[in-house]
C-alpha positions, 0 to 999 in steps of 0.5 A: 461586473467585478472582474476580480472574482473571475479567472483572468485567462478567459476560461468559461464553463460548458455553457460559455459563461465566465467562471469564478476563480474561487469556485472552479479549477485548481486541485478541486477539479484536478484531483479527479483527473489524477485519480482517473489517470491512476486507474486508467494506467492500472487497467492499461498495463494490466492488459499490456504487460501480460498480453503476449502470455495471454495470446500464446497460452489462451488463444494459442498463437505462435510466438512470432504472431503474438509478439507482432500482434502486441506490437501492432496494438501498442503502436495503435494505442500510442499513435491514435492520440494524434487523431484525438488531439486533432479532434479536440483542437479542431472540433469538440474541445478537450472536455468532450473529446476526453469524455466521449473517448473515456466511454469508448475506452470503458466499452472496450474494457468491458468487451475485453473482460467478456472475451476472456471470461465467457466460454464461447469466446475462448478456445474449447479444451478436451481432456486438457488439450486446447485448440486454437481460437476460432476466427470469430473468437479472434475477431471479438478479442481484437475488436475489444483491444482496438476499441480500447486503442481508439478510446486511448487516442482521445484520452491520452492527449487531453487528460494532462492538458485538460488538467493543466487548463484548470490553473490560470496562467495569469495568476502567479500562485496558480501558475506554480501549482500547475508545475506541481500538477504535472508532478502528481499526475505522472506520479499517479500514472506510475502508481497505477502501472506499478500496481498493475505489473505487481498485483494484476499480473500475479492475479492473471497468472495464478488466479485467472484472466476472467476472475469476475464472471464466475459464480461462487459455490455455496460451500467451500468444500466444493472448491478445488483442493488436493487430496490429503495424501498429496500433503502427506507425500510432499510434507506441505501444509494445507491451509484451510479456507477463510471467509474473507476476500471471497472473490478470490475463491473463484480461482479455485472453482472446480470445472464440474466434469472430467473434461477440462474446460479451461486451458489451465487447471484451477488453483487449490484452496491452499494456493488461494488462501496464500494470496489472501494471506499476502493481502492481509499482511499488506494491510497490517504492513501499511499500519506499521509505517507510522510507528516506523516513522516514530522510530526514525526520530531516535537517530534524528530529531531526538539527537538534535533536541539533546544537543540543545540541553545540558549534557554535563556529567560532573565538572569535566565530562559531557555526554554525547547527545546520541549516546542516549540512544543506548538506553533504547538498547538497554531497555530492550535487553532488560525487557526481552527476558522479562517478557519471555520468562514472566509476561508470557507464562503469566498470560498463558495461564490466563488466556491459554494461548501458547504465546500468552497473547495473540500476535496482533495484541502484542503489536497493539500493546507496542503501538500504545507504548509508542504513542505514550512515548511520543506524548512524553516527547511532546510534553518534554519539548513543551517544557524545553520551550518554556525554559527557553522563554523564561531564560531567554535562550534563543541563540542557535548555540546556547545551551538550555538550562535543562538536563538532557536526562529529561529525554530519558523516558521517551528513549526507554519507552521506545525500547520497551515498545520495540520488544512488543512491536518490532519483535512481534512484527518479525514473528507476525510476518514470518508466521502468517506468510504462505509456506513457500514465501516465508523469506519474502514475508520477513522482508515486510518487516525490513521494508516497513522500517525503510519506508518509515524512514522515507516517510519521515524524510518526506514529512520533515521536508513538507512540514519545514517547507509549509511552515516556513513559507511567507516568512513564517517560523519553521517548526524544524528550523536550523535553530531549534531554540527558535523553532516549534519542534513541539508542534511537530511532535504534537503532529506526530502524536495526532497521526500516531493516535489515528494510526492506532485506531486504524490498526485496531480496525484492521486487526479486528478484521484480520483472520489468522492462518489456519493450516494442517500439518502432517505429524508422525506418531511416536512409533513413526509408523503412521502420519496423522493430519493435525490442525496447527494451533492457531491464534484467535481472530483479531484483538480478541483473547 
C-alpha cells in the first residue's frame, strides 16, 4: 500500500480505516465546524445576553433571584465541558460526543422556544396585570435551559479540538493551516455573538420573545396600529404595511380580546415597518462596500501609480502625483450643478418623479460609471506595463516615459460617479430611515466608507501575501515597475462588475418607505392625512 497518499498522523475514519490526505480533513471539513460555531454562538448569546430581562419581565422573578439564576445557569454552561471532555477522551471520542451533544443542545433550544411561545407555558395576564409563573411553568423553562447547558458541555470542549484534528501535524503545510483554523474559528464565534447582541436582542425587546409560533392574519388591516388621531396629535408619520419580511409582522398581531394575553403590548405596523426598513438599508449598505473600496484607490494606488509616470509640466515644474485627486473635486463641482439644473428637470418631465429618477436608479448609474472608471484604470495600467517592457524601465525609481495625464479619465469619472452614488447614498439612508432613526441612518453612509477602506486594506494585504508566496512576483510590490498592478485592477474590475449585478438584484426587491404625513390646510383649521409621495419599486421608472 502506498503510504504517501494517507495521513501521516494515523488518522482513521468512523470505521477505523486509514484516510487519504487529499480527500479528507483540512478546510473541507473545518468549514462546517466554523459555520456551526457562528450559529451556535448566535443562539447561545441570543439567550444569555437578555435572559435576566426575560426572567424579570416575563416570569416576574425578583431582581436578586433572576441574577442568581442567570449566574447559576451560566456557571453550569461553562463547567459541564469538564464532563464532556472526560467522556470524549475516555469513552466516546470527540466525534460522537460532539454529535450527541449537538442533538441535546438542539432539543434544549426547541423546548426553550416552546416555553417562551406557548401560552400555557407563560404567566397569565388579566387587564394588563400579569402574575408570577407557576411552579410547572418555571420547571419547564429551567429544564429547557439546563438541557442546553448539558448539550453545551459536550460541544464546547470538542468542536475546536475536533476541528484542529483535521490538520495533520506531520505535514508542515497542514500544520500552518491549523494556526489559521483557530483564528477563523474564534472569528466566527465573535461574529455569532455580535449578531446576537445587536440583532436578536433587539428583536426580543421590540418584536417578541417567541416570534416564530404565531399565525399571521390574512389581511394587514388585522395587525395592530394606532388610530389616525394619535399621529395627528403627535405629529409622527405613519408608515404603511409592506409585503416583505412577513415573519416580522407577527410582532403586530392583535391579542383578539380586551384582556391582554401578553405581558407586553403588541408593536404597531409602523414600528414593525421601521425594523423592515433597517433590514432593507443593511442589504443596500452591503452592496456599497465594494464601491467604497474602489474609491479608496484614489488616495493610495492611484497616487503610487502616478509617481512612476512623467509628471513634468514645462522645463522646471513637476506636478505632485497626489494633485490629480483635485480633478475628482473639480468634476464633482461641475457635475453637481449640471445634475441639479439640467438632468433632474429633464428626467422629471419624462418620469414624473420629483427627483427625476429613483434613489436606487441614481446609485445604479453611479456604480456603472465607477465600473467604467476602474475598467479605464485597468486599460491605462496595461498600457503603462507595455511602455515599461518596450523601454526596459524596470528600476524602482525609473520614470516611465508616459504622461501622468493618462490617469486623468479615471479621476474625472470617479468624481462624476460620486455625484450619483455618494450624494445618492446619503439621501437614500436619510430618506429611508425610520423617522426616529434618521441620524443613525446617515451613519450607514459614513460607516460604508470606513468599512470600504478596511476592506481595501484587507484585499491589498491578502493579494500581496498570496501572489508573493513561493518566490512569485507580487501584484503590488514595492517596485510598481516590476509588479502586476494591472492584475489587481483587473481583479477589482471583476468584483465591481459582480457587485453591480448583486446591487441590481437587491434593488429589484427593495420596497421604498410608504408613509402618511399630517398636513395643515391653508386656513390652518384642519389637519389632513396625506400620503407622502414615494418612489416606485426597485430600479423601475
